[in-house]
C-alpha positions as CSV (number, residue, x, y, z in Angstrom):
1,M,0.0,0.0,0.0
2,R,2.9,2.4,0.6
3,N,3.9,2.5,-3.1
4,L,0.3,2.8,-4.0
5,A,-0.2,5.7,-1.6
6,L,2.9,7.5,-2.8
7,S,1.9,7.2,-6.4
8,V,-1.5,8.7,-5.8
9,V,0.0,11.4,-3.6
10,A,2.3,12.2,-6.6
11,I,-0.7,12.5,-8.9
12,G,-2.4,14.7,-6.3
13,V,0.6,17.0,-6.1
14,L,0.6,17.3,-9.9
15,L,-3.1,18.3,-9.7
16,G,-2.6,20.8,-6.9
17,L,-4.1,18.5,-4.2
18,A,-2.3,18.4,-0.8
19,P,-2.7,15.0,1.0
20,G,-5.4,15.3,3.6
21,S,-6.5,18.7,2.5
22,A,-10.2,19.7,2.4
23,A,-11.7,19.6,-1.0
24,P,-12.8,23.0,-2.4
25,A,-16.4,23.7,-2.9
26,A,-16.1,23.8,-6.6
27,V,-13.3,22.3,-8.7
28,T,-12.6,22.4,-12.4
29,P,-11.4,18.8,-13.2
30,K,-8.0,18.6,-14.6
31,Q,-6.9,16.1,-17.2
32,L,-5.2,12.7,-16.7
33,V,-3.4,10.9,-19.5
34,L,-3.4,7.1,-19.7
35,T,-1.0,5.4,-21.9
36,L,-1.3,1.7,-22.7
37,V,1.8,-0.3,-21.7
38,R,2.9,-2.6,-24.5
39,E,5.2,-5.6,-24.1
40,P,7.3,-6.6,-27.1
41,T,5.8,-9.9,-28.3
42,V,5.7,-12.3,-31.2
43,R,2.4,-13.6,-32.5
44,V,3.0,-17.2,-33.1
45,L,0.0,-18.5,-35.1
46,M,-0.8,-22.1,-35.6
47,F,-2.5,-23.9,-38.5
48,H,-2.8,-27.4,-39.8
49,Q,-4.4,-28.3,-43.1
50,V,-5.1,-25.8,-45.8
51,S,-7.8,-27.4,-47.9
52,N,-11.3,-27.3,-49.1
53,H,-11.6,-31.0,-48.6
54,P,-9.7,-31.8,-45.3
55,I,-8.9,-35.2,-44.1
56,E,-9.5,-36.0,-40.4
57,P,-11.9,-33.0,-40.1
58,K,-12.7,-31.7,-36.7
59,V,-14.4,-28.7,-35.3
60,G,-13.7,-26.3,-32.4
61,I,-10.9,-24.0,-31.3
62,G,-7.7,-24.8,-33.0
63,T,-9.6,-26.7,-35.8
64,P,-7.0,-28.6,-37.9
65,W,-8.1,-27.2,-41.3
66,M,-8.7,-23.9,-43.0
67,A,-9.9,-23.2,-46.6
68,P,-7.2,-21.8,-48.9
69,Q,-9.3,-18.7,-49.6
70,R,-9.7,-18.0,-45.9
71,F,-6.0,-18.5,-45.2
72,N,-5.3,-16.1,-48.0
73,D,-7.8,-13.5,-46.7
74,L,-6.3,-13.8,-43.2
75,L,-2.8,-13.1,-44.3
76,Q,-4.0,-10.3,-46.5
77,A,-5.9,-8.7,-43.6
78,L,-2.8,-9.0,-41.3
79,A,-0.6,-7.4,-44.0
80,L,-3.0,-4.5,-44.4
81,R,-3.2,-4.0,-40.7
82,G,0.5,-3.5,-40.5
83,Y,1.6,-7.0,-39.2
84,H,5.1,-8.1,-40.3
85,F,5.7,-11.8,-41.1
86,I,9.1,-12.8,-39.7
87,T,11.0,-16.1,-39.8
88,M,10.9,-18.5,-37.0
89,Q,14.7,-18.1,-36.6
90,K,14.2,-14.4,-36.0
91,A,11.3,-15.0,-33.6
92,V,13.4,-17.4,-31.4
93,A,16.4,-15.1,-31.5
94,F,14.2,-12.4,-30.0
95,L,12.4,-14.6,-27.5
96,S,15.8,-16.0,-26.3
97,G,17.3,-12.5,-25.9
98,R,19.7,-12.7,-28.7
99,L,17.9,-10.2,-31.0
100,P,17.5,-6.7,-29.5
101,T,14.0,-5.4,-29.2
102,A,14.8,-2.5,-31.4
103,L,15.3,-4.9,-34.3
104,L,11.9,-6.6,-33.9
105,P,9.1,-5.2,-36.0
106,R,6.3,-3.8,-33.7
107,R,3.7,-6.3,-34.9
108,S,5.6,-9.4,-35.6
109,V,3.9,-12.6,-36.8
110,T,5.4,-16.0,-37.4
111,L,3.4,-18.8,-38.9
112,T,3.5,-22.4,-37.9
113,F,1.8,-25.6,-39.1
114,D,1.4,-28.9,-37.2
115,D,1.3,-32.6,-38.1
116,G,2.7,-32.5,-41.7
117,Y,-0.4,-32.4,-43.9
118,R,0.5,-32.3,-47.5
119,S,-2.2,-29.7,-48.3
120,A,-0.2,-27.2,-46.3
121,W,2.7,-27.6,-48.6
122,S,0.6,-27.7,-51.8
123,E,-2.0,-25.0,-51.0
124,A,-0.3,-22.7,-48.5
125,T,3.0,-22.3,-50.3
126,P,1.8,-20.0,-53.1
127,I,-0.2,-17.9,-50.6
128,L,2.8,-17.6,-48.4
129,R,4.9,-16.5,-51.4
130,R,2.3,-13.9,-52.4
131,F,2.7,-12.2,-49.0
132,H,6.5,-12.7,-48.7
133,A,5.9,-14.9,-45.7
134,T,7.7,-17.9,-44.4
135,A,6.3,-20.8,-42.2
136,T,7.5,-23.6,-40.0
137,M,6.2,-27.1,-40.4
138,F,6.2,-29.3,-37.2
139,F,5.7,-32.8,-38.7
140,E,5.1,-36.2,-37.1
141,G,8.0,-38.6,-37.9
142,H,6.0,-41.8,-37.9
143,A,3.3,-40.4,-40.2
144,T,5.8,-39.1,-42.8
145,G,5.4,-41.2,-46.0
146,T,3.1,-43.7,-44.2
147,I,-0.3,-42.0,-43.8
148,R,-2.4,-40.7,-46.7
149,G,-2.4,-37.0,-47.0
150,R,0.8,-36.5,-45.1
151,L,4.2,-35.4,-46.3
152,N,6.8,-37.8,-47.7
153,D,10.5,-37.6,-47.9
154,A,10.4,-36.0,-51.4
155,D,8.0,-33.3,-50.1
156,L,10.4,-32.5,-47.3
157,R,13.3,-32.1,-49.7
158,A,11.3,-29.8,-51.9
159,M,10.1,-27.8,-48.9
160,A,13.6,-27.4,-47.6
161,R,14.7,-26.0,-51.1
162,S,11.7,-23.7,-51.4
163,G,13.0,-20.8,-49.2
164,I,9.6,-20.7,-47.7
165,W,9.6,-23.5,-45.2
166,S,11.5,-24.4,-42.0
167,L,11.1,-28.1,-41.1
168,Q,11.0,-28.9,-37.4
169,S,9.9,-31.7,-35.0
170,H,6.4,-32.7,-33.8
171,G,8.1,-35.8,-32.4
172,F,8.6,-39.2,-34.0
173,A,5.7,-40.8,-32.1
174,G,3.8,-37.5,-32.5
175,H,0.1,-38.1,-31.7
176,S,0.5,-41.8,-31.2
177,D,-1.5,-43.4,-28.4
178,L,0.3,-44.5,-25.2
179,L,-0.7,-47.2,-22.7
180,V,-1.2,-45.2,-19.5
181,G,-3.0,-47.6,-17.2
182,P,-3.2,-51.3,-16.1
183,H,-6.7,-51.8,-17.7
184,G,-5.8,-50.9,-21.2
185,E,-6.2,-47.2,-20.9
186,R,-4.7,-45.2,-23.7
187,S,-3.9,-41.6,-24.1
188,P,-3.0,-39.5,-27.2
189,Y,-0.7,-37.3,-25.0
190,W,2.4,-39.5,-25.6
191,Y,4.9,-36.9,-24.3
192,A,2.9,-36.0,-21.1
193,N,2.1,-39.3,-19.5
194,L,4.0,-42.1,-17.7
195,Q,3.8,-45.3,-19.7
196,W,2.3,-48.4,-18.2
197,L,4.7,-51.3,-18.5
198,S,2.4,-54.3,-18.9
199,R,5.1,-57.0,-18.5
200,E,6.4,-55.5,-15.3
201,H,3.0,-54.4,-14.0
202,R,4.2,-50.9,-13.2
203,F,4.5,-47.4,-14.5
204,E,7.8,-46.3,-15.9
205,T,9.9,-44.2,-13.5
206,I,10.6,-40.5,-14.1
207,A,14.1,-41.4,-15.3
208,E,12.6,-44.0,-17.7
209,F,10.0,-41.4,-18.9
210,E,12.7,-38.8,-19.5
211,R,14.8,-41.4,-21.4
212,R,11.8,-42.4,-23.6
213,I,11.1,-38.8,-24.5
214,Q,14.7,-38.0,-25.2
215,N,15.2,-41.1,-27.4
216,D,12.2,-40.2,-29.5
217,L,13.5,-36.7,-30.0
218,V,17.0,-37.8,-30.9
219,H,15.5,-40.5,-33.3
220,F,13.5,-37.8,-35.1
221,R,16.6,-35.6,-35.6
222,H,18.8,-38.5,-36.8
223,A,16.0,-39.7,-39.2
224,F,15.2,-36.3,-40.8
225,E,18.1,-33.9,-40.6
226,P,19.9,-35.8,-43.5
227,I,16.7,-35.3,-45.5
228,T,16.0,-31.6,-44.7
229,G,19.7,-30.7,-44.8
230,A,19.3,-28.4,-41.8
231,R,19.4,-28.6,-38.1
232,I,16.2,-29.6,-36.3
233,D,16.2,-27.9,-32.9
234,L,12.6,-26.7,-32.4
235,F,9.7,-28.8,-31.1
236,A,5.9,-28.4,-31.0
237,Y,4.1,-30.5,-28.4
238,P,1.3,-32.7,-29.9
239,S,-1.9,-31.2,-28.6
240,G,0.1,-28.7,-26.7
241,E,0.6,-31.1,-23.8
242,Y,3.9,-30.8,-21.8
243,G,2.7,-32.1,-18.4
244,Q,0.9,-28.9,-17.4
245,N,-2.5,-30.6,-17.1
246,A,-1.7,-33.2,-14.5
247,A,-4.2,-35.5,-12.8
248,L,-5.8,-33.9,-9.8
249,P,-5.0,-35.1,-6.2
250,H,-7.8,-37.2,-4.7
251,G,-10.7,-35.0,-3.6
252,A,-9.4,-31.9,-5.4
253,N,-11.9,-29.7,-7.2
254,P,-11.5,-29.7,-11.1
255,L,-12.4,-26.0,-11.1
256,T,-9.0,-25.2,-9.8
257,N,-7.1,-26.9,-12.7
258,T,-8.4,-26.3,-16.2
259,Q,-8.2,-29.3,-18.5
260,A,-7.1,-31.5,-15.6
261,G,-6.4,-35.1,-16.2
262,H,-4.4,-35.0,-19.5
263,S,-1.3,-36.2,-17.6
264,N,-1.4,-39.2,-15.3
265,A,1.3,-37.9,-13.0
266,P,2.2,-34.5,-11.5
267,N,5.5,-32.6,-12.1
268,L,6.4,-34.1,-15.5
269,T,7.1,-30.7,-17.0
270,P,10.6,-30.4,-15.7
271,S,11.5,-33.8,-17.1
272,I,10.1,-33.0,-20.5
273,F,12.0,-29.7,-20.6
274,R,15.2,-31.5,-19.6
275,A,14.7,-34.2,-22.3
276,L,14.3,-31.5,-24.9
277,K,17.5,-29.7,-23.8
278,N,19.5,-33.0,-23.7
279,A,18.3,-33.9,-27.2
280,G,19.6,-30.5,-28.5
281,F,16.3,-28.6,-28.8
282,V,16.5,-24.8,-28.0
283,A,12.8,-24.0,-27.8
284,A,9.4,-25.7,-27.8
285,F,5.9,-24.5,-28.6
286,S,2.6,-25.3,-27.0
287,V,-0.9,-24.2,-27.9
288,Y,-2.9,-22.0,-25.7
289,D,-5.2,-23.2,-23.0
290,P,-8.4,-21.1,-22.9
291,G,-8.0,-18.7,-20.1
292,H,-4.2,-18.3,-20.6
293,V,-4.2,-16.7,-24.0
294,H,-1.2,-14.4,-24.8
295,F,1.4,-13.7,-27.4
296,A,4.9,-15.1,-26.9
297,S,7.3,-12.8,-25.0
298,R,10.6,-13.0,-23.2
299,G,8.6,-13.6,-20.0
300,D,7.7,-17.1,-21.3
301,D,9.8,-20.2,-20.8
302,L,11.5,-21.0,-24.0
303,Y,10.2,-24.6,-23.7
304,A,6.6,-23.5,-23.3
305,L,6.1,-20.8,-25.9
306,P,2.4,-20.0,-26.6
307,R,0.7,-20.2,-30.0
308,I,-2.7,-19.0,-31.1
309,G,-5.0,-21.3,-33.1
310,F,-8.0,-20.4,-35.3
311,S,-11.4,-21.9,-35.8
312,A,-12.4,-22.9,-39.3
313,K,-15.9,-21.5,-38.7
314,A,-14.8,-18.1,-37.5
315,S,-14.5,-15.1,-39.9
316,V,-11.4,-13.1,-40.6
317,A,-13.0,-10.2,-38.8
318,Q,-13.4,-12.3,-35.7
319,D,-9.8,-13.4,-36.0
320,L,-8.6,-9.8,-36.1
321,R,-10.8,-8.8,-33.1
322,S,-9.3,-11.7,-31.1
323,M,-5.8,-10.6,-32.0
324,D,-6.6,-6.9,-31.2
325,S,-7.7,-7.8,-27.7
326,L,-4.3,-9.4,-27.1
327,E,-2.2,-6.4,-28.4
328,T,-1.2,-5.3,-24.8
329,K,0.9,-6.4,-22.0
330,G,-2.1,-8.2,-20.5
331,I,-3.6,-11.5,-21.3
332,E,-6.9,-13.2,-21.3
333,F,-8.2,-13.9,-17.8
334,P,-8.3,-17.5,-16.5
335,E,-12.0,-17.9,-16.9
336,I,-12.7,-21.4,-18.0
337,E,-14.8,-23.7,-16.0
338,N,-15.4,-27.2,-17.4
339,G,-14.9,-25.7,-20.9
340,E,-17.2,-22.8,-20.4
341,F,-16.4,-19.1,-20.0
342,M,-17.3,-17.4,-16.7
343,A,-16.8,-13.7,-15.9
344,V,-13.6,-12.6,-14.1
345,A,-13.6,-9.0,-13.1
346,P,-12.4,-7.9,-9.6
347,I,-8.6,-7.6,-9.3
348,A,-6.2,-6.6,-6.4
349,L,-2.5,-5.9,-6.5
350,G,0.2,-6.1,-3.8
351,G,3.9,-6.5,-4.4
352,N,4.4,-9.4,-6.8
353,R,0.9,-10.8,-6.1
354,L,-2.1,-10.1,-8.3
355,Y,-5.4,-11.6,-7.4
356,A,-8.5,-11.9,-9.6
357,A,-11.9,-13.3,-8.8
358,A,-14.7,-14.9,-10.7
359,T,-17.8,-12.8,-10.4
360,T,-20.3,-15.7,-10.1
361,Q,-18.2,-18.5,-8.7
362,P,-16.3,-18.5,-5.4
363,L,-13.0,-18.7,-7.2
364,I,-10.0,-16.6,-6.5
365,Y,-7.0,-16.7,-8.9
366,L,-3.4,-15.9,-8.0
367,L,-1.6,-14.4,-11.0
368,D,1.9,-13.1,-11.6
369,R,2.4,-9.4,-12.5
370,R,2.0,-10.1,-16.2
371,G,-1.3,-11.8,-15.6
372,R,-0.1,-15.4,-16.0
373,R,-2.0,-17.8,-13.7
374,I,-0.1,-19.4,-10.8
375,A,-2.9,-21.0,-8.8
376,A,-6.7,-21.0,-8.3
377,F,-8.6,-21.4,-5.1
378,R,-12.2,-22.4,-4.5
379,E,-13.2,-20.6,-1.3
380,R,-16.1,-22.4,0.3
381,A,-16.5,-19.5,2.8
382,L,-17.8,-17.4,-0.1
383,E,-20.7,-19.8,-0.5
384,R,-21.9,-19.5,3.0
385,G,-25.3,-17.9,3.4
386,R,-25.8,-17.6,-0.3
387,G,-28.5,-20.2,-0.4
388,G,-27.2,-21.5,-3.7
389,A,-27.2,-18.0,-5.2
390,P,-24.1,-16.9,-7.2
391,A,-21.1,-15.8,-5.3
392,A,-21.5,-12.3,-6.8
393,I,-18.0,-11.1,-6.0
394,G,-18.0,-7.4,-6.7
395,A,-14.6,-6.1,-5.4
396,L,-11.2,-7.1,-4.0
397,T,-8.5,-5.2,-2.2
398,L,-5.2,-6.1,-0.6
399,E,-3.7,-4.6,2.6
400,K,-0.4,-6.1,3.6
401,N,-1.0,-9.8,4.0
402,H,-4.8,-9.6,3.9
403,L,-7.2,-9.9,1.0
404,W,-10.7,-8.3,1.4
405,V,-13.6,-9.6,-0.7
406,A,-16.9,-7.8,-1.1
407,Q,-19.9,-9.9,-2.3
408,Q,-23.0,-8.2,-3.6
409,A,-26.6,-8.9,-2.7
410,V,-28.8,-10.9,-5.1
411,V,-31.6,-9.2,-7.1
412,G,-35.0,-10.4,-5.9
413,G,-33.5,-12.7,-3.3
414,H,-32.9,-12.5,0.5
415,V,-29.1,-12.7,0.3
416,A,-27.3,-9.8,2.0
417,P,-24.0,-8.2,0.9
418,V,-21.0,-9.6,2.8
419,L,-17.4,-8.5,3.4
420,S,-14.8,-11.3,4.0
421,E,-11.3,-11.0,5.2
422,F,-8.6,-13.5,4.2
423,S,-5.1,-13.8,5.4
424,I,-2.5,-14.7,2.8
425,L,-0.1,-17.6,3.6
426,N,2.3,-18.5,0.8
427,G,-0.1,-17.0,-1.7
428,A,-3.1,-19.0,-0.6
429,P,-6.1,-17.2,1.1
430,K,-7.3,-18.4,4.5
431,I,-10.6,-17.1,5.8
432,E,-10.3,-14.9,8.9
433,S,-13.7,-13.1,9.2
434,R,-17.0,-12.5,7.5
435,R,-19.5,-9.7,8.2
436,T,-22.9,-8.8,6.8
437,L,-23.0,-5.3,5.3
438,P,-25.9,-2.8,5.4
439,T,-28.4,-3.1,2.6
440,A,-27.2,0.3,1.3
441,M,-23.9,-1.4,0.3
442,S,-25.7,-4.1,-1.7
443,W,-23.9,-3.3,-5.0
444,L,-20.3,-2.5,-4.2
445,V,-18.1,-2.5,-7.3
446,G,-14.9,-1.4,-5.7
447,I,-13.2,-1.2,-2.3
448,A,-9.9,0.4,-1.3
449,W,-8.0,1.3,1.9
450,L,-7.3,5.0,2.4
451,D,-5.8,6.6,5.6
452,G,-6.9,3.5,7.7
453,N,-10.4,3.5,6.3
454,L,-11.9,0.9,3.9
455,Y,-13.9,2.8,1.4
456,G,-16.3,1.3,-1.1
457,I,-18.1,2.6,-4.1
458,D,-21.3,1.2,-5.7
459,D,-22.3,1.3,-9.3
460,G,-24.3,4.5,-8.8
461,G,-21.4,6.4,-7.5
462,E,-22.2,6.4,-3.8
463,I,-19.1,6.2,-1.5
464,F,-19.1,4.4,1.8
465,N,-16.9,3.9,4.8
466,V,-17.4,0.1,4.7
467,L,-16.2,-0.9,8.2
468,R,-18.2,1.9,9.8
469,G,-21.2,1.0,7.8
470,R,-22.1,4.5,6.6
471,R,-22.3,6.6,3.5
472,V,-19.7,9.4,3.3
473,G,-20.1,10.8,-0.2
474,E,-21.2,10.6,-3.8
475,I,-19.6,11.4,-7.1
476,V,-20.6,15.0,-7.7
477,H,-22.5,15.8,-10.9
478,G,-22.3,19.2,-12.3
479,A,-22.0,21.4,-15.4
480,S,-18.6,20.0,-16.2
481,Y,-19.4,16.4,-15.6
482,Q,-22.4,14.2,-16.2
483,G,-22.1,10.5,-15.1
484,G,-22.4,7.6,-14.7
485,R,-22.2,4.0,-13.8
486,F,-19.1,3.1,-11.9
487,A,-16.6,0.2,-11.5
488,G,-13.4,-0.3,-9.5
489,L,-11.7,1.7,-6.8
490,V,-8.0,2.3,-5.9
491,A,-6.6,4.7,-3.3
492,G,-3.7,6.5,-1.8
493,D,-3.3,9.4,0.6
494,G,-6.1,11.9,0.0
495,A,-7.4,10.5,-3.2
496,L,-9.6,7.7,-4.7
497,I,-9.6,6.6,-8.4
498,T,-12.6,5.0,-10.0
499,Y,-14.0,4.5,-13.5
500,D,-17.2,5.8,-15.0
501,R,-18.4,3.1,-17.4
502,R,-21.0,5.3,-19.0
503,M,-18.7,8.2,-19.7
504,Q,-15.7,6.0,-20.2
505,R,-13.5,8.1,-18.0
506,I,-11.1,7.5,-15.1
507,L,-11.9,9.9,-12.2
508,L,-9.7,11.1,-9.4
509,V,-12.0,12.0,-6.5
510,T,-12.1,12.8,-2.8
511,P,-13.9,10.4,-0.4
512,R,-16.8,12.9,-0.4
513,G,-17.0,12.5,-4.2
514,T,-15.6,15.7,-5.5
515,I,-13.9,15.2,-8.9
516,H,-10.4,16.7,-9.2
517,A,-9.2,15.1,-12.4
518,T,-10.5,12.9,-15.2
519,G,-8.9,10.9,-18.1
520,A,-10.4,9.1,-21.1
521,L,-10.2,5.4,-21.1
522,R,-12.4,3.5,-23.5
523,G,-13.5,0.0,-23.0
524,D,-15.8,-2.0,-20.7
525,V,-13.7,-1.6,-17.5
526,R,-14.8,-3.6,-14.5
527,S,-12.0,-3.3,-11.9
528,L,-8.8,-1.4,-11.1
529,A,-5.5,-1.9,-9.2
530,M,-2.6,0.4,-9.0
531,E,1.1,0.5,-8.2
532,G,3.5,3.4,-8.8
533,H,2.3,5.2,-11.9
534,E,0.8,2.0,-13.4
535,L,-2.9,1.4,-13.5
536,F,-3.9,-2.3,-13.8
537,V,-7.3,-2.7,-15.5
538,S,-9.7,-5.6,-15.8
539,R,-11.7,-5.2,-19.0
540,W,-14.5,-7.1,-20.7
541,D,-13.5,-6.6,-24.3
542,T,-15.7,-7.7,-27.1
543,A,-13.7,-10.8,-27.8
544,R,-12.2,-11.7,-24.4
545,H,-12.0,-10.7,-20.8
546,M,-8.6,-9.0,-20.6
547,F,-6.0,-7.7,-18.1
548,R,-4.3,-4.5,-19.3
549,I,-1.8,-2.0,-17.9
550,Y,-1.6,1.7,-18.4
551,T,0.6,4.5,-17.1
552,I,-1.2,7.4,-15.6
553,G,-0.2,11.0,-15.1
554,A,-1.3,14.6,-15.4
555,A,-1.7,16.2,-18.9
556,R,0.9,18.8,-19.8
557,T,-0.3,22.4,-19.8
558,Q,0.5,24.7,-22.6
């Protein structure tokens, strides 16, 4: 809170506000400027077949086919929007820190294809050449020359000579099934499961698992480097699985681990990474898990670089909207529950911890400062007294090692608003207290500590001293300002910052509600957090629920 307080004090000084001073009767709001913080990234896009008559057709996110015309239209739209197609070698050089940021085009895209479908070679190549683009093919070793519609050795040689394609590994076993249990259970996640050894009636050990993976990777290189005539040192995980989706411990709730169960043992990821390194691979690519979508940056592990897939049924306009929503330092919120989206809005920041909450479920997520998910916690305390009604989490705030959670009332029900206090131990929340709030505080959308008081704001702009249970102010409407519907609250000495969703403006106000400064911020903002001069924003963009970061300061005067 100290850094937070100092930052808002600094803004107050810029605006002529002394900490703790009484607000004047009439104030002409001054202007705040918000600048989006951008992180240098590479947009690694993933495709499979390029065909009007795909083999092995499937539907859904990451669909393994795309019509040639749609592929052409997508590349054309990206080129017109100012995206730059770069080689995979340049992308990896940047992501590994060998290429200075200044030499990376601002909107860099690299194109990848999985599995080794021949249609990608025959149909995509002239389109790639038309837009001066290159691509990387991650092909399955066992399928090469043996499965109809897949590449053969002659295709690989022609691709290597084309100047368009880089040829890399999808594993020799690739998408092969693996025996993963004593009753004949099989899994297509060959690189992310322990193998069941039937003759010995046991699972392979971690050392044996690591050896199996490494042998497969080395076998692929020895088999295909003489054919491609180039080093193979990049890998794409089949189905994006690298042990991150481990089986849940007995009794654990699946809501705390998206896509749980794709691996039959925990903690396989380090062994997979080690096998890749020992086999001579310098980087590896996954596919995104919904709720973790982001472009590749230097903040990502080189052996878990993210890629973005496309649905065959989506339009190019939808593709562009999805990419636009990711053009920031933030990422998509972890909002998947059993394959379905749920709203994540409230956020709170303290030190290296960023917490986010689902609005309807009693779920609290621990994120890192870039918005990457670390853990998720289902807090049963937030279900108490709800009578089966939604959790309705409206606001979060952190004070030292305590997380405060405000739950709203329920429309048409008999569920009162509640304030809960959690202590934080090693990142995990532990319930300390719960109190029912007055009916007047039924719709809190932001809470923040200021000068030892916990303030809250509701969606109508009324401001409360939450612990004292009384209303202390209201956002003042006047000739210079007409509002509003509000969301979020952050604080420092002598000032509160909130957002007017109707006017799409950030407001710097006193606890009594007098507006001292405003700044334009477009988008469906739902919550705020702040540290230094950076404002962390939870937004419900058209395509995704996003986490974004802005710098905030006073506008320069002429």
